[in-house]
C-alpha positions, 0 to 999 in steps of 0.5 A: 490509471483511474478508479471510483471509490465504488464499483466492480471489485476482485473477489478477494478485495472491496476496493476498486483497482486498474492495474498491470498483472504480471503473468511470470510468477516468481519466489523470493529466491528467484526475484523479480523487478518492478520500476515505475515513475508517475504522478499521483493525480487524485486521490478521494477527498471524503473519507473518515480521517480516523481510518489508516486507509483514507484518502490513499490509493496504491500505485505498485505492490507485490502479490503473493498467488499462494497461500494466503495470498498476502502482500509483501509490498504495497506502495502507497500515496495518500494525502488529506484533504486541504493539503498541498503535500501528501505522503508516500509510504510502503507497507510489509504484510506478514505472511501469518503462521498457521492457517487462519489469516484473520490475524494478519497485519501491515507494518508501514514505513515512511518514504516521504512524509507520513506512514499509514498510521498517522490519522485525524483525531476525529472523522473531520479533523486532520494532522498537521500537513507534512513538510516533506511530502509529495504534491498531487501531479509531483512526479517520483520513482520507485524500483522493487527489486527482489534478489536472492530472498531480499527486497531492495527499495529505491525512491526518487523524486527531484528535489526530495531526499532518495531513499532506500530500504531493505527486507529479507523476504525469506526470514521473518522478524515477527515470529513472537509476541515480542517481535510485534512492532509498536505501530502494530499495536496501536493500529491493528491489535485493537481490532484483533489482528495480532498475528505472528508470522511464518518464520520462513516469511514468504520463502518458496511462494509464487509472487507477482507484481501489480501497478496501476492504481488500487484506490484503498478508499471505499464506503464501508462503515468504519466501525466495522474495521478502523484500518481499512474501511474508510466510510468515503462518499460513493453515491451508490456506485453511481460512476458519473456522480464519483468522477464528478464529486472527487471520490475516485482516484488517478494515477499517470505513469510516465514510464514502467519496466519489469524484468528479472531481479539483479544484483544490488549495487554496493 
């Protein structure tokens, strides 16, 4: 899977992607399962280091097909230029209460390396390289297992600690202003995204999996959004120049499976 920083996008995104889209849709109560074993071979080498999405790509996700069509799970890989090791993290996007989705935000959890909120102090300065990160070309695996409304995430890679997470998809923990995490206050509230979530989160909504490469780096002006507008080089959309000069994301999958959610191992 390979995609440039600038090119044709889907109707609701400014970012390019090459992904497989699950045809079956399911509610969190019905559940589903997605597995992938992969190597990230390249992420964009241009972008504004202050912007959270710079130098990153999404390699698997759950996408809602109803309501606001938000994303209860996105698995990212991100590597700053000049670093040998990058970070794997996953984001949960709230299913915003009410009809106005403009206040939506993500909460990011680190797997290996940093979470999404770790950024550079200036456009060209980077944080310290993560000690427990994943290198380009280094294999890792993930499983997204949704069973009876609960999402179970498992991440494995040889030489790294296995990481597991759980998230309730049918009962929110973000229904009052007091529930908004400090990470969100630092990352999303400054750009006006401070919404609350429906009490029953994604309960009853149809969802589906997507897998491949969803490039999070784009050429949009960072002043328009310091989380998602990465200010990367796009060579006016010239594909040949983008691929020749590092303005793309590329991911190789060794294996992938999709199916029904299963009871977690106790």
